C-alpha positions as CSV (number, residue, x, y, z in Angstrom):
1,M,-21.5,-16.1,4.4
2,L,-21.9,-15.3,0.7
3,A,-24.8,-17.0,-1.1
4,N,-24.8,-20.0,-3.0
5,V,-24.3,-20.0,-7.0
6,A,-27.6,-22.0,-6.7
7,A,-29.4,-19.1,-5.5
8,I,-28.6,-16.8,-8.1
9,G,-31.5,-18.0,-10.4
10,E,-33.9,-16.4,-7.9
11,D,-33.1,-13.2,-9.2
12,A,-33.2,-13.7,-12.8
13,S,-36.3,-11.9,-13.6
14,M,-34.1,-8.6,-12.7
15,D,-33.7,-6.8,-16.4
16,F,-30.2,-5.8,-15.7
17,A,-29.8,-4.9,-19.5
18,G,-32.9,-3.1,-19.3
19,H,-31.4,-0.4,-16.9
20,G,-28.4,0.2,-18.6
21,L,-26.3,-1.9,-16.0
22,L,-24.6,-3.7,-19.2
23,D,-23.7,-0.9,-21.1
24,G,-20.8,-0.7,-23.5
25,L,-19.5,-4.3,-22.4
26,D,-18.4,-6.9,-25.0
27,A,-19.6,-10.4,-25.0
28,D,-17.2,-12.0,-22.4
29,E,-17.2,-8.5,-20.4
30,R,-21.3,-8.4,-20.4
31,T,-21.5,-12.3,-19.2
32,A,-19.4,-12.1,-16.5
33,R,-21.0,-8.6,-15.3
34,E,-24.3,-10.4,-15.7
35,Q,-23.4,-13.2,-13.7
36,L,-21.8,-10.8,-11.0
37,L,-25.1,-8.8,-10.7
38,A,-27.4,-11.9,-10.5
39,R,-24.8,-13.2,-7.8
40,L,-25.2,-9.7,-5.7
41,A,-28.8,-9.4,-6.2
42,A,-28.9,-12.8,-4.5
43,E,-27.0,-11.6,-1.8
44,G,-29.8,-9.0,-1.1
45,F,-28.2,-5.9,-3.1
46,G,-31.0,-4.1,-4.9
47,L,-31.4,-2.3,-8.1
48,E,-30.5,1.0,-6.8
49,E,-27.5,-0.1,-5.2
50,L,-26.4,-2.1,-8.0
51,T,-26.7,0.8,-10.5
52,E,-24.9,3.0,-7.8
53,A,-21.7,0.9,-7.7
54,V,-21.9,0.4,-11.5
55,R,-22.0,4.3,-11.9
56,E,-18.9,4.7,-9.5
57,N,-17.0,1.6,-10.7
58,R,-17.0,-0.4,-7.5
59,L,-19.7,-3.0,-8.5
60,A,-16.6,-5.6,-8.1
61,L,-15.7,-4.8,-4.3
62,L,-19.6,-5.1,-3.4
63,L,-19.0,-8.6,-2.2
64,V,-16.2,-7.6,-0.1
65,D,-18.7,-4.7,1.5
66,R,-21.1,-7.2,2.5
67,V,-18.3,-9.4,4.2
68,L,-16.9,-6.5,6.3
69,G,-20.4,-4.6,6.7
70,G,-22.5,-4.3,9.6
71,T,-25.9,-5.8,10.5
72,H,-26.9,-3.8,13.6
73,T,-28.0,-0.3,14.5
74,A,-27.0,2.1,16.9
75,A,-30.1,2.0,18.9
76,E,-29.6,-1.9,19.1
77,I,-26.1,-1.8,20.4
78,E,-27.7,0.9,23.2
79,R,-30.0,-2.1,24.3
80,Q,-27.3,-4.8,24.5
81,T,-24.4,-2.8,25.7
82,G,-25.9,0.1,27.9
83,L,-23.7,2.2,26.1
84,P,-26.0,5.6,24.4
85,A,-26.9,5.5,20.7
86,Q,-25.5,8.8,20.2
87,L,-22.3,8.4,21.9
88,M,-21.8,5.4,19.1
89,I,-22.8,7.2,16.3
90,R,-20.4,10.0,17.4
91,I,-17.5,7.8,17.9
92,R,-18.2,6.3,14.5
93,R,-18.1,9.9,13.2
94,L,-14.6,10.8,14.9
95,H,-13.5,7.7,13.2
96,G,-13.8,10.1,9.9
97,L,-16.7,7.6,8.7
98,P,-20.1,8.7,7.6
99,E,-22.6,9.7,10.0
100,P,-25.4,6.7,10.2
101,A,-29.3,7.2,10.2
102,P,-30.8,5.7,13.5
103,G,-31.7,3.0,11.5
104,D,-28.8,1.9,9.9
105,R,-27.3,-1.4,10.0
106,V,-24.0,-0.2,9.9
107,F,-22.4,-1.7,13.1
108,S,-20.7,-5.1,13.1
109,D,-20.4,-7.6,15.8
110,E,-17.0,-6.1,16.7
111,D,-18.6,-2.8,16.9
112,I,-20.9,-4.7,19.9
113,D,-17.2,-5.8,21.4
114,A,-16.2,-2.4,21.1
115,A,-18.7,-0.9,22.9
116,R,-18.7,-2.9,25.6
117,S,-15.0,-2.0,26.5
118,T,-15.8,1.7,26.1
119,K,-18.5,1.3,28.8
120,Q,-16.0,-0.7,30.4
121,F,-13.6,2.5,30.3
122,L,-16.4,4.8,31.3
123,D,-17.4,3.2,34.3
124,A,-13.8,3.0,35.3
125,G,-13.7,6.6,35.6
126,F,-12.4,7.8,31.7
127,E,-14.2,11.2,31.0
128,E,-16.3,11.0,27.8
129,E,-13.6,13.6,26.5
130,R,-11.0,11.2,26.7
131,I,-12.6,8.7,25.0
132,I,-13.4,11.2,22.2
133,E,-9.6,12.2,22.1
134,I,-8.6,8.8,21.8
135,T,-11.2,7.9,19.2
136,R,-10.1,11.0,17.1
137,V,-6.3,9.6,17.0
138,L,-7.4,6.3,16.6
139,G,-9.6,7.0,13.4
140,E,-6.6,9.1,12.1
141,G,-4.1,6.4,12.3
142,M,-6.5,3.1,11.1
143,G,-7.9,5.3,8.2
144,R,-4.2,5.6,7.0
145,L,-3.4,1.8,7.8
146,A,-6.7,0.7,5.9
147,A,-5.9,2.7,3.0
148,T,-2.1,1.1,3.1
149,I,-3.9,-3.0,3.6
150,T,-6.5,-2.2,0.6
151,A,-3.8,-1.0,-1.7
152,A,-1.2,-3.7,-0.9
153,F,-4.5,-6.3,-1.5
154,A,-5.1,-4.8,-4.4
155,E,-1.4,-5.1,-5.7
156,T,-1.3,-8.6,-4.8
157,F,-4.1,-10.3,-5.9
158,L,-5.7,-8.5,-8.6
159,K,-4.5,-10.1,-12.0
160,A,-4.2,-8.4,-15.1
161,G,-7.3,-9.4,-17.7
162,D,-9.7,-10.4,-14.1
163,T,-13.4,-10.2,-14.8
164,E,-15.5,-8.0,-12.4
165,E,-17.0,-11.8,-11.3
166,E,-13.6,-13.2,-10.6
167,V,-12.2,-10.5,-8.9
168,A,-15.6,-10.0,-6.4
169,Q,-15.5,-13.5,-5.6
170,R,-11.8,-13.6,-5.1
171,F,-11.6,-10.5,-3.2
172,A,-14.5,-11.4,-1.1
173,T,-13.1,-15.2,-0.2
174,L,-9.6,-13.6,0.9
175,A,-11.4,-10.9,3.1
176,E,-13.3,-13.5,5.3
177,Q,-10.1,-15.7,5.2
178,L,-7.2,-12.9,5.9
179,T,-9.3,-9.9,8.2
180,P,-9.5,-12.3,11.0
181,A,-5.8,-12.4,10.6
182,L,-5.2,-9.1,11.2
183,T,-6.5,-8.9,14.7
184,P,-3.5,-10.2,16.4
185,I,-1.1,-8.2,14.2
186,L,-3.0,-4.8,15.2
187,V,-3.2,-6.0,19.2
188,A,0.4,-6.7,19.3
189,G,1.8,-3.3,17.7
190,F,-0.7,-1.6,19.8
191,K,0.7,-3.5,23.1
192,A,4.9,-2.9,22.0
193,H,3.8,0.8,21.4
194,L,1.9,0.9,24.5
195,R,4.7,0.0,26.4
196,D,7.3,1.9,24.9
197,S,5.1,5.1,25.6
198,V,4.9,3.7,29.5
199,Q,8.8,3.4,29.6
200,R,9.3,7.0,28.3
201,G,6.5,8.5,30.7
202,M,7.7,10.7,33.4
203,L,5.8,10.0,37.1
204,G,7.9,12.0,39.9
205,R,7.2,13.7,42.7
206,A,5.8,17.0,41.3
207,E,3.5,14.8,39.3
208,L,2.4,12.8,42.1
209,E,1.5,16.2,44.3
210,A,-0.5,17.3,41.0
211,G,-1.9,14.8,40.7
212,D,-1.3,14.8,36.8
213,A,1.3,13.6,34.8
214,A,3.7,16.3,33.2
215,P,1.9,17.8,30.1
216,T,5.2,19.5,28.8
217,Q,8.9,17.9,28.6
218,D,11.8,19.8,27.2
219,L,12.7,18.0,24.1
220,A,14.9,18.2,20.7
221,I,12.4,18.6,17.8
222,C,13.5,17.9,14.2
223,F,11.4,18.4,11.0
224,A,13.1,16.9,7.7
225,D,11.5,17.7,4.4
226,L,12.2,17.2,0.6
227,V,13.5,20.2,-1.4
228,G,11.1,21.3,-4.0
229,F,8.6,18.7,-3.5
230,T,5.5,20.5,-4.6
231,R,7.3,21.9,-8.0
232,L,8.5,18.2,-8.6
233,G,5.0,17.4,-8.4
234,G,4.7,18.7,-11.8
235,Q,7.1,17.2,-13.6
236,V,7.1,13.6,-12.7
237,E,4.0,10.9,-12.4
238,V,1.9,10.8,-9.3
239,R,3.0,7.2,-8.6
240,E,6.6,8.3,-8.8
241,L,6.0,11.2,-6.8
242,G,4.3,8.5,-4.1
243,T,7.4,6.2,-4.5
244,V,9.5,9.5,-3.2
245,A,7.5,10.0,-0.3
246,G,7.2,6.5,0.6
247,R,10.7,6.0,0.7
248,L,11.1,9.1,2.8
249,A,8.8,7.0,5.5
250,Q,11.2,4.0,5.0
251,L,14.3,5.7,5.1
252,A,13.5,8.2,8.2
253,A,12.2,4.7,10.4
254,S,15.2,2.7,9.4
255,V,17.5,5.3,10.4
256,T,15.9,6.0,13.8
257,E,17.7,4.9,16.9
258,P,16.7,5.3,20.7
259,P,16.6,7.9,22.5
260,V,15.2,9.5,19.2
261,R,11.6,8.6,17.9
262,L,10.0,9.4,14.6
263,I,6.5,10.8,15.0
264,K,5.0,10.8,11.6
265,T,5.5,11.4,8.6
266,I,3.3,13.6,6.0
267,G,3.9,13.3,2.3
268,D,7.2,15.4,2.1
269,A,8.1,15.7,5.7
270,A,9.3,13.7,8.8
271,M,9.0,14.7,12.2
272,F,11.4,13.5,15.4
273,V,11.7,13.7,18.7
274,S,14.3,13.0,21.5
275,P,15.0,14.2,25.0
276,Q,19.0,14.5,23.9
277,A,20.1,17.0,21.3
278,G,23.0,15.0,20.1
279,P,21.5,11.8,18.8
280,L,18.7,13.4,16.9
281,V,21.5,15.5,15.1
282,K,23.0,12.0,14.2
283,V,19.7,11.0,13.2
284,A,19.2,13.8,10.9
285,L,22.6,13.9,9.3
286,A,22.1,9.8,8.6
287,L,19.0,10.6,6.8
288,V,20.3,13.4,4.5
289,E,22.9,11.3,3.3
290,A,20.8,8.2,2.9
291,F,18.8,10.2,0.5
292,E,22.0,11.4,-1.0
293,R,23.6,7.9,-1.3
294,E,20.3,7.0,-3.3
295,E,20.3,10.0,-5.4
296,L,17.0,10.8,-4.5
297,P,15.8,14.7,-4.4
298,S,17.5,16.6,-1.7
299,L,16.4,16.6,2.1
300,R,17.1,19.6,4.4
301,A,16.6,19.2,8.5
302,G,16.0,21.9,11.2
303,I,16.2,21.3,14.9
304,A,15.3,23.4,17.9
305,Y,15.3,22.8,22.0
306,G,13.0,23.4,24.2
307,P,9.8,22.8,26.2
308,A,6.8,20.9,24.1
309,L,3.2,19.9,24.9
310,I,2.4,16.5,24.4
311,R,-1.0,16.1,23.3
312,A,-2.9,13.1,21.5
313,G,0.4,11.8,20.2
314,D,1.4,14.9,18.8
315,Y,3.7,18.2,20.3
316,Y,3.2,21.7,20.4
317,G,4.7,24.5,21.6
318,N,7.4,27.1,20.5
319,S,10.5,24.8,20.1
320,V,8.0,22.7,17.5
321,N,7.2,26.2,15.6
322,L,11.0,27.0,16.1
323,A,12.0,24.1,14.4
324,S,9.6,24.3,11.3
325,R,11.0,27.4,11.1
326,V,14.5,26.6,10.9
327,T,14.0,23.6,8.2
328,G,12.5,26.4,6.1
329,V,15.6,28.6,6.1
330,A,17.9,25.5,5.7
331,R,19.9,24.4,2.4
332,P,19.4,21.4,0.6
333,G,21.4,18.4,1.8
334,S,22.0,20.6,5.3
335,V,21.6,19.9,8.8
336,L,20.5,23.7,10.8
337,C,20.3,23.8,14.6
338,T,19.5,26.5,17.0
339,R,22.1,27.8,19.5
340,E,20.5,25.3,22.6
341,V,21.4,21.9,20.4
342,H,24.8,23.5,19.3
343,D,25.7,23.9,22.9
344,A,24.1,20.7,24.0
345,A,26.6,18.7,21.7
346,P,29.3,21.2,21.2
347,D,32.4,17.9,20.1
348,D,30.2,15.6,18.5
349,F,29.9,17.1,15.4
350,E,31.7,19.4,13.0
351,W,29.9,23.0,13.4
352,S,30.0,25.9,11.5
353,S,28.4,29.4,11.9
354,A,25.4,29.5,9.4
355,G,24.6,33.3,10.5
356,R,21.5,34.9,11.8
357,H,18.0,34.6,10.4
358,K,14.9,36.5,11.0
359,L,12.2,33.5,11.5
360,K,8.8,34.1,11.7
361,G,7.2,34.6,14.8
362,V,10.7,35.3,16.2
363,S,11.2,39.0,17.2
364,E,15.1,38.9,17.3
365,P,17.2,37.3,14.6
366,T,18.2,33.6,15.6
367,P,21.9,32.3,15.5
368,L,22.2,28.9,13.6
369,Y,24.7,26.3,13.2
370,R,24.8,23.7,10.4
371,A,26.0,20.3,11.4
372,R,28.3,17.9,9.8
373,P,29.9,14.5,11.0
374,I,33.4,14.9,12.4
375,A,35.5,13.5,9.0
376,A,37.1,10.5,10.2
377,A,41.2,10.7,10.2
378,E,43.2,9.5,7.6
379,P,45.5,7.2,8.5
380,E,49.2,8.1,8.3
381,P,51.0,6.3,5.8
382,P,52.9,3.2,6.9
383,R,56.7,4.1,7.7
384,Q,58.9,2.3,5.2
385,A,62.3,0.4,6.3
386,T,65.7,2.5,6.2
387,T,67.9,0.2,4.3
388,P,71.4,1.1,5.1
389,R,74.1,2.2,2.1
390,A,76.2,-0.4,1.0
391,G,79.3,1.6,1.7
392,R,78.4,1.9,5.4
393,S,77.7,-1.8,5.2
394,R,81.0,-2.7,3.8
395,K,83.0,-0.3,6.0
396,R,81.4,-2.1,9.2
397,A,82.1,-5.3,7.5
398,Q,85.9,-5.0,7.6
399,R,86.0,-3.9,11.2
């Protein structure tokens, strides 16, 4: 728990002004800074930590760091769980976090539970290298998720005119209250994706005989990227650029329908896969159309079909490379496909030849085809009722 305000007086003797921690502040800011420094000192932060935090403009975040911080060393966790300390340190490094010294107290109570679970997986027969691979992928995903949550947290709770002391206390309190609420959200999301992965898995006779799941599958692979995104970076503000990239991620997710899967978005590009070519072409066309409708920078897409190696949640192989190359030669606003994709859905779209292209890594020129949605047939105009001529009507009446 955070230190009580009454405990602040214990560190009143620390000369914050004399160490330059109050330099350049006006009266109100100086008072707020001094109160925060006293509070942090009461929480156990030393002068060196406070000085570094002031220099790096993160003094207001130290209380949050304390809330989220650890109290155990790797050696202590080894004694409690039996998981080697060196493996704990390696796992932390694979998460993309700084490597701690043997005596650094960077591990939390949750790390103790994680160590017990890791030990359980190892005892069940998981090889250590599989644990390492899982950890690496988890670290990549968690790093992005944490950065996204942190940004959303700041945008939601940071108020104009806040002092450092107000922000520090508010953020620390909210972190204590809201961080536990993330656990069921993360678990539910993971279990949903795990179930989806199992449903898409293949475990037939060949896999049973080999004692291994199929490492490759025949898949349609699509890349879609923003045309001129690098050049655009020199013309608009960074925030606006991020908005465009974020909109790509949102639209890519919104147009995706089974059996197509959105694998990832990286800045100016999105990657999709599907066991069937037709649905993937439909998704690519919908994404291009969505960008045109919102008057966003032009998007282009390239699709190829063939064997792909699935490893650590990503896809590798000639079909993946080919799809990337095809995207690179596609014109803005177009969806370009290889012959295999065209032949898999010849009647589902309007196709036109885009000629043969010399692609990097491909010995022979590759024939490519542009896909377009089939134009809806215009309804026939309603037939007008014929009115009998007046003369004929009178003659019939006389008969």
